[in-house]
C-alpha positions as CSV (number, residue, x, y, z in Angstrom):
1,M,-11.5,12.7,-17.0
2,D,-9.8,16.0,-16.3
3,A,-10.3,18.5,-19.0
4,P,-7.4,19.6,-21.3
5,A,-5.5,22.8,-20.5
6,V,-6.3,24.4,-23.8
7,P,-9.5,24.0,-25.9
8,G,-9.5,23.2,-29.5
9,L,-9.0,19.4,-29.8
10,T,-11.6,17.0,-30.9
11,G,-12.5,13.4,-30.2
12,A,-10.2,11.2,-28.1
13,K,-7.4,13.8,-28.0
14,R,-9.7,16.4,-26.5
15,A,-10.8,14.0,-23.8
16,C,-7.2,13.1,-23.0
17,G,-5.5,16.5,-22.8
18,I,-3.0,18.3,-24.9
19,I,-0.4,16.0,-26.5
20,R,3.1,17.3,-26.6
21,G,4.2,15.5,-29.8
22,N,7.3,13.7,-31.0
23,P,7.4,12.9,-34.7
24,V,5.0,9.9,-35.2
25,R,7.1,7.9,-37.5
26,R,10.4,6.5,-36.3
27,A,12.9,4.0,-37.7
28,R,13.3,2.0,-34.6
29,Y,11.4,1.3,-31.4
30,N,14.5,1.1,-29.1
31,A,16.0,4.6,-29.5
32,P,14.9,6.3,-26.3
33,M,15.6,9.8,-25.0
34,A,16.7,11.4,-28.3
35,G,15.4,15.0,-28.2
36,I,12.5,14.4,-25.7
37,S,9.4,16.4,-26.5
38,G,6.6,14.1,-25.5
39,G,4.1,14.2,-22.7
40,M,0.7,15.7,-22.1
41,E,-0.6,18.9,-20.6
42,F,-3.5,18.6,-18.0
43,R,-5.2,21.4,-16.3
44,A,-3.5,21.9,-13.0
45,G,-5.7,21.5,-9.9
46,V,-6.0,23.9,-7.0
47,P,-3.6,23.3,-4.1
48,I,-5.0,22.9,-0.6
49,R,-3.7,23.9,2.8
50,V,-2.2,20.9,4.5
51,P,-2.4,21.2,8.3
52,E,0.3,20.4,10.8
53,P,0.3,16.7,11.9
54,P,-1.9,16.4,15.0
55,G,-0.2,15.4,18.3
56,T,-2.2,12.2,18.5
57,L,-4.5,10.1,16.4
58,P,-7.0,7.4,17.2
59,A,-5.0,4.2,17.6
60,R,-5.8,1.7,14.8
61,G,-4.4,-1.7,14.0
62,I,-1.6,-1.8,11.4
63,R,-0.5,-4.4,8.9
64,L,3.0,-4.3,7.4
65,V,4.7,-6.3,4.7
66,S,8.4,-6.6,4.2
67,R,10.8,-8.9,2.4
68,E,13.0,-8.9,5.5
69,R,12.7,-11.3,8.5
70,P,10.7,-10.1,11.5
71,E,12.5,-9.3,14.7
72,V,9.3,-9.9,16.7
73,I,6.9,-12.9,17.3
74,A,3.2,-13.2,17.7
75,G,2.0,-12.3,21.2
76,Q,5.0,-9.9,21.8
77,V,4.4,-6.4,23.2
78,V,6.1,-3.8,21.1
79,R,6.7,-0.1,21.8
80,A,6.6,2.8,19.5
81,G,9.9,3.1,17.7
82,Q,10.8,-0.6,18.2
83,Q,12.5,-2.4,15.3
84,L,10.1,-4.8,13.6
85,F,12.0,-6.2,10.7
86,R,15.7,-7.0,10.5
87,P,17.5,-5.1,7.7
88,G,18.6,-7.5,4.9
89,R,22.1,-6.0,4.7
90,P,24.1,-3.1,6.2
91,G,23.0,0.3,5.0
92,M,19.3,-0.6,4.7
93,A,16.7,1.2,6.8
94,C,14.9,-0.8,9.5
95,Y,11.2,-0.9,9.9
96,I,10.0,0.5,13.2
97,S,6.6,0.3,14.9
98,P,4.7,3.6,14.8
99,L,2.7,2.7,17.9
100,M,2.6,0.6,21.1
101,G,0.7,-2.6,20.8
102,I,0.7,-6.4,20.6
103,V,1.8,-8.5,17.6
104,K,-1.3,-10.4,16.6
105,R,0.2,-12.5,13.8
106,V,3.3,-13.0,11.7
107,T,2.5,-14.6,8.4
108,P,5.1,-15.9,5.9
109,L,4.1,-14.9,2.3
110,M,5.0,-17.9,0.2
111,E,6.3,-18.1,-3.4
112,H,4.2,-19.8,-6.0
113,D,6.0,-23.1,-5.4
114,G,4.8,-23.0,-1.8
115,E,8.3,-23.9,-0.5
116,S,9.9,-20.6,0.3
117,A,8.8,-17.2,1.7
118,W,9.3,-14.1,-0.3
119,G,8.3,-11.9,2.6
120,Y,6.4,-11.6,5.8
121,E,3.2,-9.9,6.9
122,L,3.0,-8.5,10.4
123,A,-0.2,-7.3,12.2
124,I,-0.2,-5.2,15.3
125,E,-3.1,-4.3,17.5
126,P,-2.7,-1.0,19.5
127,S,-2.7,-1.2,23.3
128,G,-4.4,2.2,23.9
129,D,-7.1,4.5,22.5
130,R,-4.7,7.1,21.1
131,A,-1.3,7.0,19.5
132,E,1.5,9.6,19.4
133,T,2.2,10.9,15.9
134,Q,5.8,11.8,16.7
135,M,8.7,10.1,18.4
136,N,11.2,11.8,20.7
137,V,14.5,11.3,19.0
138,A,17.0,14.1,18.5
139,P,18.7,14.5,15.1
140,P,22.4,13.9,15.0
141,A,24.6,16.9,15.9
142,G,26.5,18.4,13.1
143,R,26.3,17.7,9.4
144,K,28.2,14.5,8.9
145,L,26.7,12.0,6.4
146,E,27.8,8.9,8.3
147,S,26.0,9.9,11.6
148,W,22.8,11.1,9.8
149,F,22.8,8.0,7.6
150,A,23.1,5.7,10.7
151,A,20.4,7.6,12.5
152,M,18.0,7.5,9.5
153,C,18.5,3.8,9.1
154,Q,17.2,3.3,12.6
155,I,13.9,5.1,12.1
156,G,12.6,3.7,8.8
157,P,10.8,3.1,6.6
158,W,11.6,6.0,4.2
159,S,9.7,6.2,0.9
160,D,11.0,4.1,-1.9
161,A,9.6,6.7,-4.4
162,D,12.4,9.2,-3.8
163,G,14.5,9.3,-7.0
164,G,12.8,6.1,-8.1
165,V,15.0,4.1,-5.6
166,G,14.5,5.7,-2.2
167,L,16.4,8.2,-0.1
168,V,18.5,5.7,1.9
169,P,20.0,3.9,-1.2
170,Q,20.9,7.3,-2.6
171,L,22.6,8.3,0.6
172,E,24.5,5.1,0.8
173,M,25.9,5.6,-2.7
174,A,26.7,9.2,-1.9
175,K,29.1,8.0,0.8
176,E,31.4,6.8,-2.0
177,R,30.3,9.1,-4.9
178,K,29.5,12.7,-4.0
179,P,26.5,14.1,-6.0
180,K,26.9,17.6,-7.5
181,Q,23.3,18.6,-7.3
182,V,20.4,18.0,-4.9
183,I,16.8,18.3,-6.3
184,L,13.7,18.6,-4.3
185,V,11.1,17.5,-6.8
186,G,8.0,19.5,-6.1
187,L,6.4,19.0,-9.5
188,D,3.1,17.2,-9.0
189,A,3.1,13.6,-10.2
190,Y,-0.4,14.2,-11.8
191,P,-1.0,18.0,-12.2
192,P,-4.8,17.9,-11.7
193,C,-4.1,16.6,-8.1
194,P,-1.5,19.0,-6.7
195,D,-0.4,17.0,-3.7
196,R,3.3,18.0,-3.8
197,T,2.5,21.6,-4.5
198,S,0.1,21.6,-1.5
199,L,2.8,20.3,0.7
200,L,5.4,22.8,-0.5
201,M,3.1,25.8,0.0
202,S,2.0,24.6,3.4
203,F,5.5,23.7,4.7
204,A,7.8,25.9,2.6
205,D,10.4,26.6,5.3
206,D,10.6,23.0,6.5
207,A,10.8,21.7,2.9
208,V,13.6,24.0,1.8
209,L,15.5,23.5,5.1
210,G,15.3,19.8,4.7
211,A,16.6,20.0,1.2
212,V,19.6,22.2,2.3
213,I,20.4,19.8,5.1
214,L,20.5,16.8,2.8
215,A,22.7,18.8,0.3
216,D,25.1,19.7,3.1
217,L,25.3,16.0,4.2
218,V,26.4,14.8,0.8
219,G,28.5,17.9,0.0
220,A,26.5,19.0,-3.1
221,K,27.3,22.4,-4.5
222,R,23.8,23.1,-5.7
223,T,20.4,22.8,-4.0
224,V,17.4,23.1,-6.3
225,V,13.8,23.3,-5.4
226,L,11.8,22.3,-8.5
227,A,8.2,23.5,-8.5
228,G,5.4,24.0,-11.1
229,R,5.1,27.3,-12.9
230,G,1.7,29.0,-12.4
231,T,0.7,27.0,-9.3
232,G,1.3,29.7,-6.8
233,A,4.2,27.8,-5.2
234,G,6.8,30.2,-6.5
235,A,5.7,33.1,-4.4
236,R,5.5,30.9,-1.2
237,L,8.9,29.3,-1.8
238,K,10.9,32.3,-2.9
239,P,11.5,33.8,0.6
240,A,12.4,30.3,2.1
241,C,14.9,29.6,-0.8
242,K,16.5,33.0,-0.3
243,N,16.7,32.5,3.4
244,F,18.3,29.1,3.3
245,G,20.4,29.6,0.1
246,A,18.6,27.3,-2.2
247,E,17.8,27.8,-5.9
248,L,14.1,28.0,-6.9
249,L,13.4,26.6,-10.4
250,L,9.9,26.9,-11.8
251,A,9.0,24.6,-14.7
252,N,6.0,23.8,-16.9
253,N,4.6,20.6,-15.5
254,V,3.9,18.6,-18.7
255,Y,2.9,15.1,-17.4
256,P,5.0,13.1,-16.5
257,S,7.7,15.8,-15.9
258,S,8.1,14.7,-12.2
259,D,9.5,11.3,-13.1
260,P,13.2,10.9,-12.1
261,T,14.2,10.0,-15.7
262,L,12.6,13.3,-17.0
263,V,13.9,15.4,-14.2
264,A,17.4,14.2,-14.8
265,Y,17.1,15.0,-18.5
266,H,15.2,18.3,-18.5
267,Q,16.4,19.9,-15.3
268,A,19.9,18.5,-14.8
269,G,21.7,19.0,-18.1
270,G,20.4,16.1,-20.2
271,R,21.6,13.3,-17.9
272,L,20.3,9.9,-19.0
273,L,18.8,8.1,-16.0
274,S,17.1,4.9,-16.8
275,R,14.2,3.4,-14.8
276,G,15.3,2.1,-11.5
277,A,18.8,3.6,-11.7
278,N,20.2,5.4,-8.7
279,P,20.3,9.1,-9.4
280,V,23.6,9.5,-7.5
281,S,25.2,7.5,-10.4
282,E,24.5,10.6,-12.5
283,G,25.6,13.1,-9.9
284,L,22.1,13.8,-8.5
285,L,20.2,13.3,-5.3
286,M,16.4,13.5,-5.6
287,F,13.5,13.3,-3.2
288,G,10.0,14.5,-2.8
289,P,8.5,17.2,-0.5
290,W,7.4,15.0,2.4
291,T,10.9,13.5,2.8
292,A,12.4,17.0,2.9
293,I,9.7,18.2,5.3
294,R,10.3,15.3,7.7
295,V,14.0,16.1,7.7
296,G,13.4,19.8,8.3
297,R,10.8,19.3,11.0
298,W,13.1,16.7,12.7
299,F,16.0,19.2,12.7
300,T,14.0,22.1,14.1
301,R,11.7,20.3,16.5
302,G,13.8,17.4,17.7
303,R,10.9,15.0,17.1
304,F,10.4,12.6,14.2
305,D,7.1,12.4,12.4
306,L,5.7,8.8,12.4
307,V,2.6,9.7,10.3
308,R,2.3,10.8,6.7
309,P,-0.2,12.9,4.9
310,L,-2.6,11.4,2.3
311,M,-4.5,13.5,-0.2
312,M,-7.8,12.1,-1.5
313,R,-9.1,12.8,-5.0
314,W,-12.9,12.5,-5.0
315,P,-14.8,11.4,-8.1
316,R,-17.0,14.5,-8.3
317,A,-15.7,17.0,-10.8
318,G,-14.4,20.2,-9.3
319,E,-14.4,18.9,-5.7
320,A,-11.3,19.9,-3.7
321,M,-8.9,17.2,-2.5
322,G,-9.2,16.1,1.0
323,C,-6.2,15.5,3.4
324,V,-5.7,13.3,6.4
325,Y,-2.8,11.9,8.3
326,G,-2.3,8.2,8.9
327,F,0.3,5.6,10.0
328,T,1.9,3.5,7.4
329,G,0.1,0.1,7.5
330,Q,-3.2,1.6,8.9
331,S,-6.4,0.6,7.1
332,L,-7.4,3.1,4.4
333,A,-11.0,2.6,5.3
334,S,-10.3,3.9,8.9
335,L,-9.0,7.3,7.5
336,D,-12.3,8.6,6.3
337,P,-15.8,7.2,6.4
338,R,-16.4,8.3,2.9
339,L,-13.3,6.5,1.6
340,G,-14.4,3.4,3.5
341,E,-17.7,3.4,1.6
342,H,-16.0,3.7,-1.7
343,L,-13.6,0.8,-0.8
344,A,-16.6,-1.4,-0.1
345,D,-18.5,-0.3,-3.3
346,P,-17.9,-2.5,-6.4
347,A,-19.0,0.5,-8.5
348,S,-16.1,2.6,-7.3
349,V,-12.5,2.5,-8.4
350,V,-10.0,3.3,-5.6
351,L,-6.4,3.7,-6.6
352,V,-3.3,4.1,-4.5
353,G,-1.6,6.8,-6.5
354,N,-2.9,8.9,-9.4
355,P,-5.4,8.0,-12.1
356,M,-2.6,7.4,-14.7
357,T,-0.4,5.0,-12.8
358,G,-2.2,4.1,-9.5
359,R,-2.7,0.6,-8.2
360,R,-6.3,-0.4,-7.8
361,V,-7.3,-1.7,-4.3
362,G,-10.7,-3.1,-3.3
363,P,-13.5,-3.6,-3.3
364,V,-13.2,-5.5,0.0
365,P,-15.6,-6.3,2.8
366,R,-15.4,-4.1,5.8
367,A,-13.0,-5.3,8.6
368,S,-11.5,-7.8,6.2
369,V,-7.9,-9.0,7.0
370,D,-7.0,-8.0,3.4
371,E,-8.1,-4.4,3.7
372,P,-5.8,-2.1,1.8
373,V,-3.5,0.0,4.0
374,V,-1.7,3.3,4.0
375,P,1.3,3.0,1.7
376,E,4.8,4.2,2.6
377,E,5.5,5.6,-0.9
378,E,2.3,7.4,-2.2
379,L,0.8,10.7,-1.1
380,L,-2.5,10.4,-3.2
381,I,-5.6,8.2,-3.1
382,S,-7.7,8.5,-6.2
383,V,-11.4,7.6,-6.1
384,M,-13.0,7.3,-9.5
385,P,-16.2,5.9,-11.0
386,E,-16.0,2.5,-12.7
387,V,-15.4,2.8,-16.5
388,P,-17.1,0.0,-18.5
389,A,-14.7,-2.2,-20.4
390,T,-14.7,-1.8,-24.2
391,P,-14.0,-4.6,-26.6
392,L,-10.4,-4.6,-28.0
393,E,-9.9,-3.6,-31.6
394,P,-6.8,-3.9,-33.8
395,C,-4.2,-1.1,-33.8
396,I,-5.2,1.6,-36.4
397,A,-1.7,2.9,-36.7
398,C,-2.6,6.4,-35.6
399,G,0.8,7.0,-33.9
400,W,-0.6,8.7,-30.8
401,C,1.2,6.3,-28.4
402,A,4.6,7.1,-30.0
403,D,3.6,10.8,-30.3
404,V,3.0,11.1,-26.5
405,C,5.7,8.8,-25.2
406,P,8.0,11.0,-23.0
407,T,11.1,8.8,-23.6
408,R,10.5,8.4,-27.4
409,L,9.7,4.7,-27.4
410,Q,7.1,3.2,-29.8
411,P,4.8,1.4,-27.4
412,V,2.7,-0.5,-29.9
413,K,5.8,-2.0,-31.5
414,L,7.2,-2.9,-28.1
415,M,3.9,-4.5,-27.2
416,E,3.9,-6.6,-30.4
417,A,7.5,-7.6,-29.7
418,A,6.7,-8.5,-26.0
419,L,3.8,-10.7,-27.1
420,S,5.6,-12.5,-29.9
421,R,9.2,-12.6,-28.4
422,R,8.8,-13.5,-24.8
423,G,12.3,-13.8,-23.2
424,D,13.9,-11.9,-26.1
425,T,16.9,-10.0,-24.6
426,R,16.6,-7.3,-27.3
427,L,13.6,-5.9,-25.4
428,E,15.7,-5.3,-22.2
429,E,17.2,-2.0,-23.4
430,P,14.1,-0.2,-24.5
431,L,12.1,-1.5,-21.5
432,R,14.7,0.2,-19.3
433,W,13.4,3.5,-20.6
434,C,9.7,2.8,-20.2
435,I,8.8,4.9,-17.1
436,D,5.3,3.4,-16.7
437,C,3.6,6.7,-17.1
438,G,0.5,5.2,-18.6
439,L,0.1,7.8,-21.4
440,C,0.2,5.3,-24.3
441,S,-2.8,3.5,-22.9
442,H,-4.5,6.8,-22.0
443,V,-4.5,8.1,-25.6
444,C,-5.0,4.8,-27.5
445,P,-8.3,5.3,-29.3
446,V,-9.0,1.5,-29.5
447,G,-8.0,0.8,-25.9
448,L,-5.0,-1.5,-26.5
449,P,-3.5,-2.6,-23.1
450,L,-0.1,-1.1,-23.9
451,T,0.9,0.0,-20.4
452,Q,-0.3,-3.3,-18.9
453,T,1.6,-5.4,-21.5
454,L,4.9,-3.5,-21.1
455,R,4.5,-3.6,-17.3
456,R,4.2,-7.3,-17.4
457,A,7.1,-7.6,-19.8
458,K,9.3,-5.6,-17.4
459,S,8.2,-7.8,-14.5
460,D,9.0,-11.0,-16.5
461,A,12.4,-9.6,-17.4
462,E,13.2,-8.7,-13.8
463,S,12.1,-12.1,-12.6
464,A,14.3,-13.8,-15.2
465,A,17.2,-11.7,-14.2
466,G,16.6,-12.6,-10.5
467,R,16.5,-16.3,-11.3
468,S,19.7,-16.1,-13.2
469,A,21.6,-14.1,-10.6
């Protein structure tokens, strides 16, 4: 557990960090966003230097999953840059192959009823020993959104994490509704693991240039580079922002300040952006550092990066993060021998993402067809020791979950409602404002599965909405 930023707390609160409190007692559990003051301070980690992507990497097999129908069949030879999945509708980014190889299998992923496929898994084996990490494709001439949008749709995927919905859906909406402000969100998603800060400090010019290009494309009047105060990023970014005409905004990174809902509220004039809503609907375009860096490097070099950086958080306290590059869909175990050992070890917990919100993967046998792969939306892999499960106890009404909730919900009341009123439409509105930060479960002294229950309730609500559509 990362130590709190300031000493002086005792018991569970000291172990968790510094709670930024809301009043504990509230009249209702569904009045979000009124005077937000929640969250938690963690001690910020030390940024690392992220190297330039190498020219080539050892060629490894990739495994990709998409809801869209494949454009290729088993046994077909594919080239780097070839479209693999057919976009489901106009304006969606396609999925290109990052390497040359042979399609080994195309597997439909079936619904629970076994009658229909919800998606497809595609496996490609490389045809050589090395794979190029960049593709020779020139960016569009000029700064017209239509031409850039069309070009970007041909070289996907782009991260779905940008603004909570992805860059391409934001640009598509921007064609009809011009955003006033573009925000490069450089606040680290989990401050003890400064993955975004490391990227901004290592590629400051590319990141700021990419943000300015995207602002020009959508006609935004303001370009903001949002970075953490006290991380060292400000000194590195200031010359680049001055050179390219962007505004540098430094903020205290109280977890989870990097979430799009909180960025819209705290850094963009109190705009209310619910979970899953397109930021352009509130006049904002948001994206993370690697997206901006890819755009900036594409513009200046005329080559498009096919790889993505992954930072690795190791379990030993005080150990610096590691950094490697990999292709989306490449086996995580192939990135680093040490990571492969942890993935195969039942005593290790490997999360795609940060320790608060990450998705657990493994343990899996080596060379398994179900090996976890490099994601398209995360920059961090967290390796942690297994924590023994503790028996559940009743809620003791301490109020910590409500105190720490960044959108001013009352998680324990929502959990009780979700368990006793399944399908109750009255839960839909408050659940829209649960940003899945994990703080309520993190601080609960009796270990109630608050985050897990609310996550399941949101999933059930979305499934019900899909069935009724």
